[in-house]
DRENDO-1510 file (C-alpha; in Angstrom, 1 decimal, always signed):
<recs>
REC; n; res; u; v; w
REC; 1; MET; +0.3; -0.1; -0.3 .
REC; 2; ILE; +1.7; +3.6; -1.1 .
REC; 3; SER; +0.9; +6.5; +2.0 .
REC; 4; ARG; -0.2; +9.6; -0.1 .
REC; 5; PHE; +1.4; +12.3; +1.2 .
REC; 6; THR; +0.3; +16.6; +1.0 .
REC; 7; VAL; +2.8; +18.9; +1.0 .
REC; 8; GLU; +1.8; +22.8; +1.6 .
REC; 9; THR; +3.9; +25.6; +0.8 .
REC; 10; ALA; +5.0; +27.8; +4.2 .
REC; 11; ARG; +2.8; +31.1; +4.1 .
REC; 12; THR; +6.4; +33.2; +5.2 .
REC; 13; PRO; +9.6; +32.2; +4.5 .
REC; 14; LEU; +11.6; +29.7; +6.2 .
REC; 15; SER; +14.8; +30.7; +7.1 .
REC; 16; PRO; +18.1; +29.4; +5.6 .
REC; 17; PRO; +18.7; +26.9; +8.3 .
REC; 18; ALA; +14.9; +26.0; +8.3 .
REC; 19; ALA; +15.2; +25.9; +4.8 .
REC; 20; PHE; +18.2; +23.0; +4.6 .
REC; 21; ALA; +16.8; +20.8; +7.7 .
REC; 22; ALA; +13.2; +20.8; +5.0 .
REC; 23; ALA; +15.2; +19.7; +2.0 .
REC; 24; ALA; +16.5; +17.2; +4.2 .
REC; 25; GLY; +14.5; +15.7; +5.4 .
REC; 26; VAL; +12.5; +15.5; +1.7 .
REC; 27; LEU; +15.8; +14.3; +0.5 .
REC; 28; THR; +15.2; +11.4; +3.1 .
REC; 29; LEU; +11.8; +10.8; +2.8 .
REC; 30; VAL; +12.7; +9.9; -1.4 .
REC; 31; LEU; +15.4; +7.6; -1.2 .
REC; 32; THR; +13.2; +5.8; +2.0 .
REC; 33; LEU; +10.0; +5.5; -0.8 .
REC; 34; VAL; +12.7; +4.4; -4.1 .
REC; 35; PRO; +14.6; +2.1; -4.6 .
REC; 36; VAL; +17.6; +2.6; -4.7 .
REC; 37; ARG; +19.9; +1.6; -8.3 .
REC; 38; ALA; +23.2; +0.5; -7.9 .
REC; 39; GLU; +23.9; +1.4; -10.8 .
REC; 40; ALA; +23.1; +4.8; -10.0 .
REC; 41; PHE; +25.5; +4.7; -7.9 .
REC; 42; PRO; +29.0; +3.3; -9.3 .
REC; 43; TRP; +31.0; +4.0; -6.6 .
REC; 44; PHE; +29.3; +1.7; -4.2 .
REC; 45; GLN; +29.4; -0.8; -6.7 .
REC; 46; ALA; +32.7; -1.1; -6.8 .
REC; 47; ARG; +33.2; -1.8; -3.1 .
REC; 48; GLY; +30.8; -4.1; -3.3 .
REC; 49; ASN; +32.5; -5.9; -6.0 .
REC; 50; ALA; +35.5; -5.9; -4.5 .
REC; 51; GLN; +34.7; -6.4; -1.2 .
REC; 52; ALA; +33.2; -9.6; -1.7 .
REC; 53; GLU; +35.7; -10.7; -3.8 .
REC; 54; GLN; +38.2; -10.7; -0.6 .
REC; 55; SER; +35.6; -12.5; +1.1 .
REC; 56; ARG; +36.1; -14.9; -1.6 .
REC; 57; SER; +40.0; -15.1; -2.0 .
REC; 58; LEU; +39.9; -15.6; +2.0 .
REC; 59; SER; +37.6; -18.8; +2.5 .
REC; 60; ALA; +39.1; -20.4; -0.7 .
REC; 61; THR; +40.8; -23.5; -0.7 .
REC; 62; PRO; +44.7; -23.2; -1.1 .
REC; 63; PRO; +45.5; -25.0; -4.7 .
REC; 64; ARG; +46.2; -28.9; -3.0 .
REC; 65; THR; +49.3; -31.1; -4.4 .
REC; 66; PRO; +49.2; -35.2; -3.2 .
REC; 67; PRO; +52.5; -37.2; -3.0 .
REC; 68; ARG; +53.7; -39.0; -6.2 .
REC; 69; THR; +54.0; -42.6; -6.0 .
REC; 70; GLY; +57.6; -43.3; -5.7 .
REC; 71; ARG; +60.5; -43.6; -3.4 .
REC; 72; TYR; +61.3; -41.3; -0.8 .
REC; 73; VAL; +64.4; -40.6; +1.7 .
REC; 74; SER; +64.2; -38.3; +5.1 .
REC; 75; GLU; +66.9; -36.3; +6.7 .
REC; 76; SER; +67.3; -38.4; +9.0 .
REC; 77; GLY; +68.8; -41.0; +6.4 .
REC; 78; GLU; +65.4; -43.4; +6.2 .
REC; 79; SER; +63.9; -44.5; +2.7 .
REC; 80; PHE; +60.8; -44.8; +2.4 .
REC; 81; VAL; +58.2; -46.4; -0.5 .
REC; 82; PHE; +54.7; -44.3; -0.8 .
REC; 83; ASP; +52.2; -46.0; -2.9 .
REC; 84; ARG; +49.3; -44.3; -4.0 .
REC; 85; SER; +48.4; -46.4; -6.9 .
REC; 86; GLY; +45.1; -48.2; -4.4 .
REC; 87; THR; +41.9; -47.2; -2.2 .
REC; 88; ARG; +44.2; -46.9; +0.4 .
REC; 89; PRO; +47.5; -45.0; +0.4 .
REC; 90; LEU; +50.4; -47.4; +1.5 .
REC; 91; PHE; +53.9; -46.9; +2.7 .
REC; 92; ARG; +56.8; -49.1; +3.5 .
REC; 93; PHE; +60.3; -48.5; +4.9 .
REC; 94; GLU; +62.8; -49.9; +3.5 .
REC; 95; SER; +64.9; -51.6; +5.9 .
REC; 96; ARG; +61.2; -53.8; +6.2 .
REC; 97; ASN; +59.5; -56.1; +5.4 .
REC; 98; GLU; +56.4; -54.7; +6.5 .
REC; 99; THR; +53.6; -52.4; +4.6 .
REC; 100; TRP; +50.9; -50.8; +6.4 .
REC; 101; ALA; +47.7; -49.4; +4.8 .
REC; 102; LEU; +47.5; -45.8; +6.1 .
REC; 103; ARG; +44.6; -43.9; +6.6 .
REC; 104; PRO; +44.3; -40.0; +5.1 .
REC; 105; THR; +42.6; -37.3; +7.8 .
REC; 106; PRO; +43.0; -33.2; +7.5 .
REC; 107; ALA; +45.3; -31.3; +10.0 .
REC; 108; PRO; +45.3; -27.5; +10.9 .
REC; 109; ARG; +46.5; -25.3; +7.9 .
REC; 110; GLY; +45.2; -27.8; +5.2 .
REC; 111; ASP; +47.6; -30.5; +6.0 .
REC; 112; ILE; +47.1; -34.2; +5.9 .
REC; 113; VAL; +48.2; -36.3; +8.5 .
REC; 114; TYR; +48.1; -40.1; +7.5 .
REC; 115; ARG; +48.1; -42.8; +10.3 .
REC; 116; ASN; +48.9; -46.2; +10.4 .
REC; 117; ASP; +46.0; -48.7; +11.8 .
REC; 118; ALA; +47.3; -47.9; +15.5 .
REC; 119; GLY; +46.8; -44.2; +15.3 .
REC; 120; ASP; +50.4; -43.5; +15.1 .
REC; 121; GLN; +51.3; -40.3; +13.4 .
REC; 122; ILE; +53.4; -41.9; +10.0 .
REC; 123; LEU; +53.4; -38.8; +7.7 .
REC; 124; ARG; +52.3; -35.1; +7.8 .
REC; 125; VAL; +51.8; -33.3; +4.1 .
REC; 126; THR; +51.2; -30.2; +3.0 .
REC; 127; PRO; +49.3; -28.3; +0.3 .
REC; 128; ASP; +52.1; -27.7; -1.6 .
REC; 129; GLY; +53.1; -31.0; -1.2 .
REC; 130; GLY; +56.0; -30.8; +1.3 .
REC; 131; MET; +56.5; -34.1; +3.0 .
REC; 132; THR; +57.2; -34.7; +6.5 .
REC; 133; LEU; +58.6; -38.3; +8.0 .
REC; 134; PHE; +57.4; -39.5; +11.8 .
REC; 135; SER; +59.6; -42.1; +13.0 .
REC; 136; VAL; +61.5; -43.7; +16.1 .
REC; 137; ARG; +64.4; -42.1; +15.1 .
REC; 138; ALA; +62.5; -38.5; +14.2 .
REC; 139; PRO; +59.9; -38.5; +16.1 .
REC; 140; GLY; +59.7; -34.6; +15.7 .
REC; 141; GLY; +59.4; -35.2; +12.7 .
REC; 142; SER; +62.1; -35.4; +9.3 .
REC; 143; PRO; +61.5; -33.8; +6.1 .
REC; 144; ALA; +61.3; -36.0; +3.4 .
REC; 145; THR; +61.8; -35.5; -0.7 .
REC; 146; LEU; +61.0; -37.9; -3.4 .
REC; 147; SER; +64.1; -39.5; -4.8 .
REC; 148; GLY; +63.0; -42.1; -7.5 .
REC; 149; SER; +60.2; -44.2; -9.2 .
REC; 150; ALA; +58.9; -47.2; -6.9 .
REC; 151; SER; +56.7; -49.8; -7.6 .
REC; 152; ALA; +53.2; -50.4; -6.2 .
REC; 153; LEU; +53.2; -52.0; -3.5 .
REC; 154; ALA; +50.6; -55.6; -2.8 .
REC; 155; PRO; +50.5; -58.4; -0.8 .
REC; 156; PRO; +53.3; -62.1; -1.3 .
REC; 157; VAL; +51.7; -64.4; -3.4 .
REC; 158; MET; +53.2; -67.9; -3.0 .
REC; 159; GLY; +52.6; -71.2; -4.1 .
REC; 160; PRO; +51.0; -74.9; -1.7 .
REC; 161; MET; +55.3; -75.9; -1.3 .
REC; 162; ALA; +56.7; -72.5; -0.3 .
REC; 163; LEU; +53.9; -71.3; +1.8 .
REC; 164; ALA; +54.5; -75.1; +3.3 .
REC; 165; SER; +58.1; -74.1; +3.8 .
REC; 166; LEU; +57.4; -70.5; +4.7 .
REC; 167; MET; +55.8; -71.8; +8.0 .
REC; 168; VAL; +58.2; -73.8; +9.3 .
REC; 169; GLN; +60.9; -70.9; +8.8 .
REC; 170; ARG; +59.3; -68.9; +10.2 .
REC; 171; SER; +58.2; -71.1; +13.7 .
REC; 172; GLY; +61.9; -72.1; +13.9 .
REC; 173; LEU; +62.6; -67.9; +13.7 .
REC; 174; ILE; +59.7; -67.8; +16.9 .
REC; 175; SER; +61.5; -71.4; +18.7 .
REC; 176; ARG; +64.9; -70.2; +19.0 .
REC; 177; SER; +64.1; -66.9; +19.8 .
REC; 178; LEU; +62.1; -68.0; +22.9 .
REC; 179; GLY; +63.9; -71.3; +23.7 .
REC; 180; ARG; +60.9; -72.9; +23.0 .
REC; 181; THR; +58.6; -74.9; +20.1 .
REC; 182; VAL; +56.2; -72.3; +19.0 .
REC; 183; VAL; +53.7; -73.5; +16.1 .
REC; 184; VAL; +53.3; -71.4; +12.9 .
REC; 185; GLN; +49.0; -72.1; +11.6 .
REC; 186; LEU; +47.3; -70.5; +8.9 .
REC; 187; ASP; +43.5; -71.7; +7.6 .
REC; 188; GLY; +42.6; -69.1; +5.1 .
REC; 189; GLN; +41.7; -70.2; +1.5 .
REC; 190; GLU; +39.5; -66.8; +0.1 .
REC; 191; ASP; +42.4; -64.6; +0.2 .
REC; 192; GLU; +45.8; -66.3; +0.4 .
REC; 193; ALA; +48.0; -63.2; -0.4 .
REC; 194; LEU; +46.8; -61.5; +2.7 .
REC; 195; CYS; +46.7; -64.4; +4.7 .
REC; 196; VAL; +50.9; -64.6; +4.2 .
REC; 197; ASP; +51.1; -61.0; +4.5 .
REC; 198; ALA; +49.2; -61.2; +8.2 .
REC; 199; LEU; +51.7; -64.4; +8.3 .
REC; 200; LEU; +54.8; -62.3; +8.0 .
REC; 201; VAL; +53.7; -59.6; +10.2 .
REC; 202; ALA; +52.4; -61.4; +13.2 .
REC; 203; THR; +55.7; -63.4; +13.2 .
REC; 204; GLU; +57.8; -60.4; +12.7 .
REC; 205; ALA; +56.3; -58.5; +15.7 .
REC; 206; VAL; +56.4; -62.1; +18.6 .
REC; 207; ILE; +60.2; -62.5; +17.5 .
REC; 208; ARG; +60.8; -58.4; +17.7 .
REC; 209; MET; +58.6; -58.4; +21.2 .
REC; 210; ALA; +60.5; -61.7; +21.9 .
REC; 211; SER; +64.2; -59.2; +22.2 .
REC; 212; SER; +62.3; -56.5; +24.1 .
REC; 213; PRO; +63.1; -56.7; +28.2 .
REC; 214; ALA; +60.2; -55.0; +27.9 .
REC; 215; LEU; +57.9; -56.9; +26.6 .
REC; 216; ARG; +59.5; -60.9; +26.6 .
REC; 217; ALA; +58.1; -61.8; +29.6 .
REC; 218; ARG; +54.3; -61.3; +28.6 .
REC; 219; LEU; +55.6; -63.9; +25.2 .
REC; 220; SER; +55.7; -66.6; +28.3 .
REC; 221; GLY; +53.0; -68.3; +27.5 .
REC; 222; LEU; +52.8; -68.1; +24.0 .
REC; 223; ARG; +52.0; -71.7; +22.0 .
REC; 224; THR; +50.7; -71.0; +18.4 .
REC; 225; VAL; +50.1; -68.2; +16.0 .
REC; 226; THR; +47.5; -68.7; +13.9 .
REC; 227; ILE; +45.8; -66.7; +10.8 .
REC; 228; ILE; +42.0; -67.2; +10.0 .
REC; 229; GLU; +39.8; -64.7; +7.9 .
REC; 230; GLY; +36.9; -63.4; +9.2 .
REC; 231; ARG; +34.5; -60.9; +9.1 .
REC; 232; ASN; +36.5; -57.9; +10.7 .
REC; 233; ALA; +40.1; -58.0; +10.6 .
REC; 234; GLY; +42.1; -58.6; +14.6 .
REC; 235; VAL; +44.0; -59.9; +17.0 .
REC; 236; THR; +43.4; -62.0; +20.3 .
REC; 237; PHE; +45.8; -63.6; +22.7 .
REC; 238; ALA; +44.1; -66.1; +24.9 .
REC; 239; ARG; +45.8; -69.8; +26.4 .
REC; 240; GLY; +48.8; -69.6; +24.6 .
REC; 241; ASP; +47.6; -68.9; +21.0 .
REC; 242; LEU; +47.9; -65.8; +19.6 .
REC; 243; ARG; +45.5; -65.4; +16.5 .
REC; 244; VAL; +45.4; -63.0; +13.9 .
REC; 245; THR; +42.3; -62.4; +11.8 .
REC; 246; VAL; +42.1; -60.8; +8.7 .
REC; 247; ARG; +39.3; -59.6; +6.4 .
REC; 248; PRO; +40.2; -60.8; +2.7 .
REC; 249; GLY; +39.3; -58.4; -0.6 .
REC; 250; ARG; +41.0; -55.2; +1.9 .
REC; 251; GLY; +43.8; -55.4; +0.2 .
REC; 252; LEU; +47.0; -54.7; +2.9 .
REC; 253; SER; +44.0; -52.8; +5.3 .
REC; 254; GLY; +42.1; -55.7; +5.8 .
REC; 255; ARG; +45.5; -57.0; +8.3 .
REC; 256; PRO; +46.3; -56.0; +11.4 .
REC; 257; SER; +49.7; -54.5; +11.9 .
REC; 258; SER; +52.7; -55.3; +13.8 .
REC; 259; ALA; +51.3; -52.2; +16.2 .
REC; 260; VAL; +48.1; -53.7; +16.7 .
REC; 261; ILE; +49.6; -57.0; +17.0 .
REC; 262; ILE; +52.3; -55.6; +19.6 .
REC; 263; ARG; +50.0; -53.6; +21.7 .
REC; 264; ALA; +47.2; -56.7; +21.9 .
REC; 265; VAL; +49.8; -59.1; +23.2 .
REC; 266; ALA; +51.4; -56.1; +25.9 .
REC; 267; SER; +47.4; -55.0; +27.2 .
REC; 268; ASP; +46.7; -58.9; +27.9 .
</recs>
């Protein structure tokens, strides 16, 4: 509804101050009732565009340079392979046989932190691709740079004879490290490569614990190391049996790492 206004001419001339006040009041009323078009005030439109552009630049996500698959070397002297060719990033120190499936999580300043299944921070990558390695040798972090190409990391594949020989060999290594017989068992048909990898990881974890004065006592009742398939990856240690369950079809993320195995035994 449009309001109606009546304007009467003053019977006597207004003084200059009164006339100025009256004119200002009329201008305010007109600006209130009539929509203001931005193009009528170019300076106002330019200012609004500049503010909008500044807001967009402040909220824009910085460009991200993901780390390449390849061999890296840290300033602490450790070399490792980082593999992004699969659904989950994979990591392996060149001095070890174990491959870790890493989980990327966002961090402050746009960084990405890569952790193993035990929650340990392994790598930190900045938006521009800078990489930092966290390890026992460099717990505070050590910058790492790409040094060359590397093949994709994959579970080992072997035939029945090679698998039987491997089980005997790993059983002998554990038995000698503990001074008593420890049997290694494997019961898996759906994803044999994953089971073999879990066998290697589990037996290596036991050998490492046996060489640690703080953890060796935890293995006093160990009699068997068993690898089985199941719906969920996990570790149990009860009645002398260290049982490692793998989840077929999930690649290397479908089996527990040595860090998880050691923590399960240590907390028993």
